[in-house]
C-alpha positions in Angstrom: -19.6 -23.9 -34.2 -22.8 -24.4 -32.3 -26.2 -22.7 -33.4 -29.4 -22.4 -32.1 -32.1 -21.4 -34.6 -35.7 -20.7 -35.0 -38.2 -21.3 -37.9 -36.5 -24.6 -39.2 -38.8 -26.9 -41.3 -40.5 -29.9 -39.4 -38.2 -32.5 -41.0 -35.1 -30.7 -40.0 -36.5 -30.2 -36.1 -37.3 -33.9 -36.2 -33.6 -34.9 -37.3 -32.1 -32.2 -35.0 -34.5 -33.6 -31.8 -33.3 -37.1 -32.4 -29.8 -36.1 -32.8 -30.1 -34.0 -29.5 -31.6 -36.7 -27.5 -28.7 -39.3 -28.6 -26.1 -36.7 -27.7 -27.8 -35.9 -24.4 -27.9 -39.7 -23.5 -24.3 -40.3 -24.2 -23.1 -37.1 -22.3 -21.4 -37.0 -19.3 -23.2 -36.4 -16.2 -21.7 -32.8 -15.8 -23.2 -31.8 -19.4 -26.5 -33.6 -18.7 -26.9 -32.0 -15.2 -26.1 -28.4 -16.8 -28.9 -26.0 -15.8 -31.3 -25.2 -18.3 -33.3 -22.2 -16.6 -32.1 -19.9 -13.8 -34.4 -21.5 -11.3 -32.2 -24.9 -11.7 -28.9 -22.6 -11.4 -27.1 -23.4 -8.1 -24.7 -20.8 -6.6 -23.6 -17.1 -7.9 -26.6 -15.4 -5.9 -24.2 -12.3 -5.7 -25.1 -11.8 -9.8 -28.0 -14.1 -10.6 -29.9 -13.9 -7.2 -33.5 -12.9 -7.2 -33.5 -8.8 -7.9 -30.2 -8.9 -9.2 -29.3 -7.1 -12.6 -28.3 -10.0 -14.7 -31.1 -12.2 -13.8 -33.4 -9.2 -14.4 -31.9 -8.8 -17.9 -32.1 -12.3 -18.8 -35.6 -12.6 -17.9 -36.6 -9.7 -19.7 -34.5 -10.7 -22.7 -32.6 -7.5 -23.0 -28.8 -8.2 -22.5 -25.9 -6.1 -23.5 -22.6 -7.4 -24.3 -21.3 -9.6 -21.2 -17.9 -11.2 -20.1 -18.1 -13.9 -17.5 -15.0 -14.4 -15.6 -14.3 -17.1 -13.2 -12.6 -20.2 -12.1 -13.5 -23.5 -13.9 -16.6 -25.3 -13.1 -18.2 -22.0 -11.6 -21.0 -21.9 -14.4 -19.7 -19.4 -16.9 -21.0 -21.7 -19.9 -24.0 -22.8 -17.9 -25.1 -19.1 -17.7 -24.8 -18.7 -21.5 -26.9 -22.1 -22.2 -29.3 -20.6 -19.9 -29.6 -17.3 -21.9 -29.7 -19.5 -25.1 -32.9 -21.3 -23.9 -34.6 -17.9 -22.8 -33.7 -15.7 -25.4 -35.7 -14.6 -28.7 -32.7 -13.8 -30.4 -30.5 -16.2 -32.5 -27.7 -17.6 -30.4 -24.4 -18.9 -31.8 -21.5 -20.2 -29.8 -18.1 -20.3 -30.8 -14.9 -22.0 -29.1 -12.0 -19.3 -29.2 -9.5 -22.6 -29.2 -11.2 -23.8 -32.5 -12.4 -20.5 -34.2 -10.9 -17.8 -36.1 -11.3 -14.6 -37.9 -13.1 -16.6 -40.8 -15.6 -18.1 -38.6 -16.2 -14.6 -37.0 -17.1 -13.3 -40.4 -19.2 -15.9 -41.3 -21.1 -15.5 -38.1 -21.2 -11.4 -38.8 -22.6 -12.2 -42.4 -25.4 -14.5 -40.8 -26.1 -12.2 -38.2 -26.4 -9.4 -40.8 -28.7 -11.5 -43.2 -30.9 -12.6 -40.3 -31.5 -9.2 -39.0 -32.3 -8.0 -42.6 -34.7 -11.0 -43.4 -36.4 -11.7 -40.3 -35.6 -8.5 -37.8 -33.9 -11.2 -35.2 -30.6 -10.1 -33.3 -27.8 -12.3 -32.9 -26.2 -13.4 -29.4 -22.4 -14.5 -30.2 -21.0 -16.7 -27.2 -17.4 -17.2 -27.3 -16.0 -19.5 -24.7 -12.3 -19.2 -23.6 -12.3 -15.9 -25.3 -9.0 -15.0 -23.9 -7.6 -17.7 -26.2 -8.4 -15.1 -29.0 -5.4 -13.1 -30.2 -5.7 -9.4 -30.7 -6.3 -9.8 -34.3 -9.5 -11.9 -33.6 -10.6 -9.7 -31.2 -10.3 -6.8 -33.2 -12.1 -8.4 -35.7 -15.0 -8.9 -33.6 -15.0 -5.6 -32.0 -16.8 -3.4 -34.9 -19.6 -5.7 -34.9 -20.1 -5.6 -31.3 -20.0 -1.7 -31.4 -22.5 -1.2 -34.0 -25.1 -3.6 -32.6 -24.7 -6.5 -35.3 -24.2 -9.0 -32.7 -24.4 -9.2 -28.6 -21.4 -10.4 -27.5 -21.3 -12.9 -24.4 -17.6 -14.1 -23.3 -16.4 -16.6 -20.9 -12.9 -16.5 -19.6 -10.6 -17.9 -16.8 -8.2 -15.3 -17.2 -8.6 -11.5 -16.0 -10.4 -9.9 -18.7 -8.5 -6.4 -17.9 -5.3 -8.2 -19.2 -6.5 -10.8 -21.6 -9.0 -9.2 -23.4 -8.6 -6.0 -25.3 -9.7 -2.7 -23.8 -12.0 -1.6 -26.6 -14.0 -5.0 -25.9 -13.9 -4.8 -22.3 -15.2 -1.1 -22.2 -18.2 -2.2 -24.4 -19.3 -5.2 -22.2 -20.4 -5.6 -18.3 -18.1 -8.0 -16.6 -19.4 -10.5 -14.1 -17.0 -12.3 -12.1 -18.1 -15.8 -10.7 -16.8 -17.0 -7.4 -15.6 -20.6 -6.6 -18.6 -22.4 -5.6 -19.0 -23.1 -1.8 -19.3 -26.4 0.0 -22.9 -26.0 0.6 -23.5 -25.5 -3.2 -21.6 -28.5 -4.1 -23.9 -30.5 -1.6 -26.7 -29.3 -3.2 -25.4 -30.2 -6.8 -24.8 -34.0 -5.5 -28.4 -34.1 -4.1 -29.6 -32.7 -7.4 -27.8 -35.4 -9.4 -29.1 -38.1 -7.3 -32.5 -37.1 -7.4 -33.0 -35.8 -11.0 -34.7 -38.9 -13.3 -33.1 -39.4 -16.7 -30.7 -36.6 -16.6 -29.1 -37.6 -13.2 -29.7 -40.8 -11.0 -33.1 -40.1 -9.7 -34.3 -43.4 -11.6 -31.7 -45.5 -9.9 -31.2 -46.2 -6.2 -28.0 -44.6 -5.2 -26.9 -43.9 -1.5 -23.9 -42.0 -0.8 -22.4 -41.9 2.8 -21.6 -38.4 4.2 -17.9 -39.2 4.9 -18.1 -39.7 0.7 -19.9 -36.6 0.3 -17.8 -34.6 2.4 -14.8 -36.1 0.7 -15.8 -35.2 -2.6 -16.8 -31.9 -1.8 -13.4 -31.1 -0.4 -11.6 -32.4 -3.0 -13.4 -30.8 -6.0 -12.0 -27.4 -4.6 -15.5 -25.6 -5.8 -15.3 -26.9 -9.3 -19.0 -28.4 -10.1 -17.7 -30.1 -13.2 -15.0 -32.0 -11.2 -17.5 -33.1 -8.5 -20.1 -34.5 -11.1 -17.1 -36.3 -12.8 -16.0 -37.8 -9.7 -19.7 -38.6 -9.0 -20.4 -40.3 -12.0 -17.2 -42.2 -11.8 -18.2 -43.7 -8.5 -21.6 -44.6 -9.6 -20.8 -46.0 -12.9 -18.0 -48.3 -11.5 -19.6 -49.6 -8.4 -22.1 -52.6 -8.8 -25.5 -52.4 -6.9 -25.8 -54.7 -3.7 -28.2 -57.5 -3.6 -31.1 -55.2 -2.8 -30.3 -53.1 -6.0 -28.9 -50.1 -4.5 -25.4 -48.5 -5.5 -23.7 -47.4 -2.4 -20.7 -44.8 -2.8 -18.6 -45.4 0.5 -15.6 -43.2 1.5 -13.4 -45.8 -0.1 -15.0 -45.6 -3.5 -15.0 -41.6 -3.5 -11.5 -41.5 -2.4 -10.8 -43.8 -5.7 -13.0 -41.5 -7.8 -11.3 -38.3 -6.9 -7.9 -39.0 -5.6 -6.2 -35.8 -6.6 -7.5 -32.3 -5.4 -8.0 -30.1 -8.5 -5.4 -27.4 -7.9 -6.6 -24.2 -9.7 -3.1 -23.2 -11.3 -2.4 -22.1 -15.0 1.3 -21.5 -15.7 0.5 -18.6 -17.9 -2.6 -17.1 -16.1 -3.8 -15.5 -13.0 -3.5 -18.1 -10.8 0.2 -18.6 -11.7 0.7 -14.9 -10.9 -1.5 -15.0 -7.8 0.3 -18.0 -6.2 3.9 -16.7 -6.9 2.8 -13.6 -5.4 1.3 -15.1 -2.3 4.7 -17.1 -1.9 6.8 -14.3 -2.2 4.7 -12.0 0.0 4.8 -15.1 2.7 8.7 -14.9 2.3 8.9 -11.1 2.7 6.5 -11.5 5.7 8.6 -14.1 7.5 6.0 -16.4 7.4 7.9 -20.1 7.2 4.5 -21.9 7.3 2.7 -20.0 4.6 5.7 -20.1 2.4 6.0 -23.7 2.5 2.1 -24.2 1.6 2.3 -22.2 -1.3 5.6 -23.7 -2.6 4.1 -26.8 -2.3 1.0 -25.7 -4.1 3.3 -24.6 -7.1 5.5 -27.7 -7.2 2.5 -29.8 -7.0 0.9 -28.1 -9.8 3.9 -28.7 -12.2 5.7 -25.3 -11.8 9.1 -24.9 -13.1 11.4 -25.3 -10.0 14.0 -22.9 -11.7 11.5 -20.0 -11.8 10.8 -20.3 -8.3 14.5 -20.2 -7.5 14.9 -17.2 -9.9 12.2 -15.3 -7.7 13.7 -16.4 -4.5 17.4 -14.9 -5.7 15.5 -11.7 -6.6 13.9 -11.6 -3.1 17.3 -12.6 -1.3 18.7 -9.0 -2.7 15.5 -6.9 -2.6 14.0 -8.0 0.6 16.8 -9.6 2.6 19.8 -7.7 1.2 22.1 -5.9 3.5 20.2 -7.6 6.6 21.6 -11.1 5.8 24.2 -11.0 3.0 24.6 -14.4 3.0 21.0 -15.0 1.7 22.2 -14.8 -2.0 24.8 -17.3 -1.4 22.5 -20.0 0.3 19.9 -19.5 -2.6 22.4 -19.9 -5.0 24.0 -22.8 -3.6 20.5 -24.5 -3.2 19.7 -23.7 -6.8 22.8 -25.5 -7.9 22.7 -28.5 -5.6 18.8 -28.8 -7.4 20.1 -28.7 -10.7 23.0 -31.8 -9.5 20.1 -33.7 -8.1 17.0 -33.0 -9.9 13.4 -34.0 -8.7 12.3 -35.4 -6.3 15.2 -35.0 -4.1 15.6 -31.6 -5.2 12.7 -30.6 -3.4 15.1 -30.5 -0.4 17.2 -27.6 -1.4 14.3 -25.8 -2.8 12.5 -26.0 0.6 15.6 -25.0 2.4 16.4 -21.9 0.1 12.6 -21.0 1.0 12.8 -21.5 4.9 16.2 -19.4 5.0 14.4 -16.6 3.2 11.5 -16.8 5.5 13.5 -17.0 8.6 16.1 -14.3 7.6 16.1 -10.7 8.8 14.7 -8.5 6.3 15.9 -5.2 4.7 14.9 -3.5 1.4 17.6 -1.0 1.5 18.7 -2.2 -1.8 15.9 -0.2 -3.2 18.3 2.8 -2.6 20.1 2.1 -6.1 16.8 2.8 -7.5 16.7 6.2 -5.8 20.1 6.9 -7.3 19.0 6.1 -10.8 16.2 8.7 -10.3 18.4 11.2 -9.3 21.0 10.5 -12.3 17.7 10.4 -14.8 16.3 13.6 -13.4 19.1 15.8 -11.8 21.3 18.0 -14.0 24.3 16.4 -15.2 27.1 16.9 -12.5 30.9 16.8 -13.1 33.1 14.6 -11.1 34.5 16.4 -8.1 38.1 17.5 -9.2 39.8 15.4 -6.3 38.3 12.2 -7.4 39.1 12.5 -11.1 41.9 10.1 -12.5 45.2 11.8 -11.7 47.2 9.7 -14.1 46.6 11.2 -17.2 45.9 15.1 -16.7 47.4 15.8 -13.2 49.9 18.2 -14.4 47.7 19.8 -17.1 44.5 20.4 -15.3 45.2 19.3 -11.6 43.0 16.3 -11.8 43.1 14.2 -8.5 44.6 17.3 -6.6 43.4 17.5 -2.8 42.2 13.7 -2.8 42.7 12.4 0.7 44.0 8.7 0.8 41.6 7.1 3.3 44.4 4.4 4.4 46.7 7.1 5.6 44.2 8.2 8.3 43.1 6.6 11.5 40.4 4.0 11.0 41.0 3.9 7.4 38.6 6.6 7.0 38.7 10.4 6.5 35.7 13.0 5.8 35.5 14.3 2.1 33.3 15.1 -0.5 32.4 12.1 -3.0 29.0 13.1 -4.3 28.9 15.6 -7.0 28.5 19.3 -5.6 24.7 19.5 -6.5 24.1 16.3 -4.9 25.9 16.9 -1.6 24.3 15.9 1.4 22.1 13.7 -0.4 21.1 10.5 1.1 20.3 7.3 -0.8 21.0 4.1 1.2 19.5 4.2 4.9 20.4 1.0 6.4 18.0 -0.6 8.6 18.4 -2.2 12.3 18.2 -5.8 11.0 20.9 -8.4 11.3 24.0 -7.3 9.6 22.7 -3.7 8.9 22.5 -2.8 12.4 26.2 -2.9 13.0 26.2 0.0 10.3 23.4 1.9 10.9 24.0 4.2 13.6 25.9 6.9 11.7 23.0 7.2 8.9 20.0 6.5 11.8 20.8 10.2 12.9 20.0 11.4 9.7 16.9 9.1 9.1 15.5 10.5 12.8 15.9 14.0 11.3 14.0 13.3 8.3 11.4 11.5 10.3 11.2 14.4 12.6 10.9 16.9 9.6 7.8 14.9 8.4 5.7 14.3 11.3 6.5 17.3 13.3 6.3 19.6 10.4 9.6 21.5 10.9 10.0 21.8 7.3 6.4 23.3 7.3 5.8 25.1 10.5 2.9 23.8 13.0 -0.2 24.6 11.2 -1.3 27.5 13.4 -4.5 28.2 11.2 -6.1 24.9 12.2 -4.2 23.9 15.5 -5.8 22.8 18.4 -3.9 22.1 21.6 -3.5 18.5 22.3 -3.7 17.6 18.7 -1.1 15.3 17.5 1.5 17.0 15.3 0.9 14.1 12.8 -2.7 15.2 12.0 -1.9 18.8 11.9 0.6 18.8 9.0 1.7 15.4 7.4 3.6 17.1 4.9 7.3 16.0 4.1 9.3 18.7 2.4 12.4 18.4 0.0 15.7 17.2 1.7 16.8 20.5 3.1 14.2 20.2 5.9 15.7 17.2 7.2 19.1 18.8 7.0 17.8 21.9 8.9 16.0 19.7 11.5 19.5 17.9 12.3 21.2 21.0 12.4 18.9 22.3 15.0 19.0 19.2 16.7 22.8 19.4 17.2 22.6 22.9 18.1 19.9 22.0 21.0 21.8 19.0 22.3 25.1 21.1 22.1 23.8 23.8 24.1 25.5 22.4 27.2 28.0 19.5 28.3 26.1 16.1 27.9 28.1 13.4 29.4 27.6 9.6 29.1 26.1 9.7 32.8 23.8 12.6 32.3 20.1 12.5 33.2 18.1 14.3 30.4 14.5 15.4 30.1 13.2 15.9 26.6 9.9 18.0 26.7 7.2 17.6 24.0 9.2 14.4 22.6 7.2 14.0 19.8 8.9 11.8 17.2 11.9 11.2 19.6 14.2 13.3 17.4 16.2 14.7 20.6 15.2 11.6 22.9 16.9 9.0 20.7 20.1 11.1 20.1 20.2 11.7 23.8 20.4 8.2 24.6 23.2 7.5 22.3 24.9 10.7 24.1 24.2 9.6 27.4 23.9 5.8 27.4 24.9 5.3 31.1 22.5 8.1 32.5 18.8 8.2 31.6 16.4 9.9 29.2 12.9 11.0 30.3 10.7 11.7 27.1 7.7 14.0 27.9 4.7 13.3 25.6 2.0 15.9 25.6 -0.8 13.7 24.0 -1.6 9.9 23.9 -0.6 9.5 20.5 2.9 10.7 20.9 3.2 8.6 24.3 2.1 5.3 22.5 4.4 6.1 19.4 7.4 6.4 21.6 6.8 3.3 23.8 6.2 1.4 20.4 9.6 2.4 19.2 11.2 1.7 22.5 10.3 -1.9 22.3 13.2 -2.5 20.0 15.6 -1.7 22.8 16.2 -3.3 26.1 14.0 -2.7 29.0 16.9 -1.2 30.9 18.2 1.0 27.8 14.4 2.5 27.1 13.7 6.0 27.8 11.1 6.7 30.6 8.1 8.0 28.8 5.8 10.4 30.6 2.7 11.8 29.6 0.7 14.9 30.4 1.5 18.8 30.7 4.4 20.4 32.0 2.9 21.5 35.1 1.6 18.3 35.9 4.8 16.2 35.6 7.4 18.7 36.7 5.3 18.6 40.2 5.3 14.9 40.1 9.2 15.1 39.1 10.0 17.5 42.1 8.0 15.3 44.5 10.1 12.6 43.7 13.3 14.7 43.8 14.4 13.9 40.4 16.8 16.4 39.1 17.9 16.8 35.4 21.3 17.6 34.2 19.8 18.9 30.8 16.3 19.9 29.8 15.7 20.2 26.2 12.6 20.5 24.0 11.1 21.8 20.7 8.1 23.7 20.8 7.6 22.9 24.5 6.2 26.2 25.0 3.8 26.4 22.0 0.7 25.6 23.6 1.3 26.7 26.9 -1.2 29.4 28.1 1.4 30.5 30.9 4.9 30.4 29.8 6.6 31.7 32.4 4.9 29.2 34.8 5.9 26.6 32.5 9.6 27.7 32.6 9.5 28.1 36.4 8.2 24.4 36.8 11.4 23.4 34.5 13.6 25.5 36.8 12.5 23.6 39.8 13.5 20.3 38.6 16.9 21.4 36.8 19.8 20.2 38.7 22.3 23.0 40.3 24.7 22.6 37.6 22.4 21.6 35.1 21.2 23.3 31.6 18.3 24.2 29.5 17.9 24.5 25.6 14.5 24.9 24.1 13.9 25.6 20.5 10.5 27.4 20.0 8.7 28.2 16.7 7.2 31.7 17.1 3.7 31.4 15.2 3.5 35.0 15.1 6.3 35.4 12.7 5.4 32.4 10.5 4.9 32.9 6.7 1.9 34.9 5.3 -0.1 33.1 2.7 -1.2 36.1 1.1 2.6 37.1 0.5 3.2 34.0 -1.5 1.2 35.0 -4.6 0.8 38.0 -7.2 -1.6 40.2 -5.3 -2.1 42.2 -8.5 -4.2 39.7 -9.8 -6.7 40.5 -7.1 -9.0 43.7 -6.9 -7.0 46.3 -4.8 -9.9 46.5 -2.3 -10.0 42.6 -1.9 -6.3 42.4 -1.5 -6.1 44.8 1.4 -9.2 43.0 3.0 -7.3 39.6 2.6 -4.0 41.0 4.0 -6.3 42.7 7.0 -8.1 39.4 7.4 -4.9 37.3 7.7 -3.0 39.6 9.8 -5.7 39.4 12.2 -5.1 36.0 12.8 -1.6 36.7 14.1 -2.6 39.9 16.2 -5.5 38.6 18.3 -4.5 39.3 22.2 -6.7 36.6 23.4 -5.2 33.8 21.0 -2.7 32.0 23.2 -0.9 30.6 20.2 0.0 33.8 18.7 -0.2 36.6 21.3 3.5 36.0 22.2 6.9 36.2 20.7 10.5 36.2 21.7 10.1 39.4 23.8 7.6 37.7 25.9 9.8 34.7 26.1 12.7 36.9 27.3 10.5 38.5 30.0 9.3 34.9 31.1 12.8 33.8 31.2 13.7 36.6 33.3 11.0 35.8 35.7 11.8 32.2 35.9 15.6 32.5 36.4 16.0 36.0 37.9 19.3 35.3 39.7 20.6 33.4 36.7 19.7 36.3 34.4 22.0 38.7 36.6 24.7 36.1 36.2 24.5 36.1 32.4 23.2 32.7 32.4 20.1 33.2 30.2 20.2 34.2 26.5 17.9 33.8 23.3 19.1 33.5 19.9 16.8 34.2 17.1 17.1 31.9 14.2 15.0 33.0 11.0 14.9 30.2 8.2 13.6 29.8 5.0 12.6 26.4 3.9 11.4 25.3 0.3 7.7 23.9 0.7 5.8 22.3 -2.3 2.0 23.6 -1.6 -0.5 20.6 -2.3 -4.1 20.3 -2.7 -4.1 19.1 0.9 -2.6 22.3 2.1 -5.6 24.5 0.4 -8.3 22.1 1.5 -7.0 22.4 4.9 -6.9 26.2 4.7 -10.3 26.5 3.3 -12.0 23.6 5.1 -13.8 23.6 8.4 -12.0 24.0 11.6 -10.5 20.8 13.3 -10.6 22.3 16.5 -11.9 25.1 18.8 -9.4 27.6 16.8 -11.3 29.2 13.5 -10.0 28.0 10.3 -8.4 30.4 7.5 -11.3 30.3 5.5 -13.6 31.1 8.7 -11.1 34.1 9.4 -11.6 35.3 5.8 -15.1 35.2 6.0 -15.3 37.5 9.0 -14.2 40.2 6.8 -15.3 39.2 3.3 -18.3 38.3 1.4 -18.8 34.6 0.3 -18.2 35.4 -3.5 -15.0 37.3 -2.5 -13.9 34.3 -0.4 -14.4 32.1 -3.3 -12.1 34.4 -5.5 -9.2 34.3 -2.8 -9.4 30.6 -2.9 -9.4 30.5 -6.7 -6.6 33.1 -6.7 -4.6 30.9 -4.2 -5.2 27.7 -6.2 -4.2 29.4 -9.5 -0.8 30.6 -7.8 0.2 28.2 -5.3 -1.2 24.8 -6.4 2.0 22.3 -7.0 4.5 24.9 -6.7 7.4 25.1 -4.6 7.6 28.2 -2.5 9.7 29.7 0.2 8.3 29.3 3.4 9.7 31.5 6.3 9.7 31.2 9.8 11.2 32.1 13.2 12.8 29.8 15.8 14.4 31.2 19.2 16.6 29.0 21.2 16.5 29.6 24.7 19.5 28.6 26.6 19.9 28.6 30.4 24.0 27.7 30.9 25.2 25.5 33.7 26.5 27.3 36.8 
């Protein structure tokens, strides 16, 4: 324990001063050159630069409890020494490696006595405070809390992990950064120019190449730098002129090994292994080898690295390359046989294999299944899957089971999941490596889920803030529960099944959006061609980026613009389509009859058309989702009238039409076909479960995103501001974080082939 006291007797001061002089004279250069004032301190400008909080607090001697956190050699202990030299308080230092609860109690007792007798506070500096166990830190906490001592801790470990929360919450944490090369050069010059404490009294010259080497190898650690400089100077004889010359060769001998910052039980250990794993996951073999070399160089246990690579082989490579686990395991066994240093070969081989392997994390589907088991109601095993050896006669267990090997391709459709989970998807294979061979069947379901997320089928287009040209992603990025994906897939199949789709068919997907119809059309018509019309630039770019995974000849032709513009261009090029499909292709069209007429021009003589259109006029009303009896009757009536006015505005092109309007537009666009019975409209009313989140309510009660008025602006036309606030409060109370039934109407327009 080191104690700095005031008020000593003269004889004691003389002995203490003489002892301090002897210690200083024999101390290492790094200790002698330790800054004693803030002006001597080099680096850490971010926390002790002019005007900074910590500098002002030190200068004003008004310190609260502090924790200094940073790598070795960055100045944590030095800052404590500066505080000791400037404070009027009594300064006591403990090293957590050597001190225990007894020392803490003694220090506290002395602090209490000092405060009572001399009205003097105490600053307690604990170096390497992370070495204190929880009991030792708990013993310190009450005296920090009541102000008996002002605590200053220094640690190379993250205090949020290594220091108890109560102590952290009562301290200001300052993070010290690794010193820059410029800082280290200043430290060298200061040591060479300072007399007595440094080498200012001797003639020492250092070559620039030697300085560069010392600075580079010190790796930001001032202590390592000064130790190397001291070794170089003290072991080099002066030349005949009395000059000690430090050459590059001498510098290399003085600091032969880079001071790698690595602690097997601390932050550097976890940060480095994290960088290594992320480099493997990111398929960067160069970075993976670098971090691997750093760990081995610093003495990390290779078997630990192999364990982490085995985990990654399943977690991040998985089914994309099922051989990865075998390769890493074989390399681990080879390492056990040959040991180091030859074991570095299989170690590096395993890392390179993982870094260059195809990646897939679809194995994580298992944890989705665990969540389902944990959260879903307990489900019985379906009767046909039960063991028939014991209870087939009494209970009929196993009855109805279809033996897959008795069927073509050794597969037959039947239920394997419990009834409550039927249709639930856990495993979603990627298109990488081996998984690409097994992904086609489930890819269709994944595309349906993607469309439900991005295009808002589960939550219909947000007409309250909709603006033509705005990306569907930005209008309503809301994923509903699993049934939305199933409904989307069903609608996709109904659209594409509206007419014959041959392998050589040419298809136009109008308002391609997420590509829900386009990608499936590519699978069904691989020898024909698919045109994908994107209404906005964001959708066009997204479609093109997704298409990059296909061979150029297999990619869809992505068009960008409106129906009229692109139809005229295609007509001029004499392009005719065997099928024209789309979802919400007419939603933002001001003249739906004209849009249909343009599509009719580019439809082949024997072609067919199928468009699914959501009717915004018949979407769910927000006022109908809550209990309106909780509102004043007059306010409830005005709320209904205000919201209904959104959907009855004859000047609003988004809501001034319905299925009857489409029927008339079809009759005008396909008059001859209408008489022949080729044109039909099917109404599809659907209820979807939707969880109302804070994002929905903020959208409704926020400013308009486009030219259309927002929901709250519509309410404000018929209500006072205080009434609007009541409505918002009512909606939040009734709907926030609740799952509601959202009703919508979709019509399927069909023009059959001739």
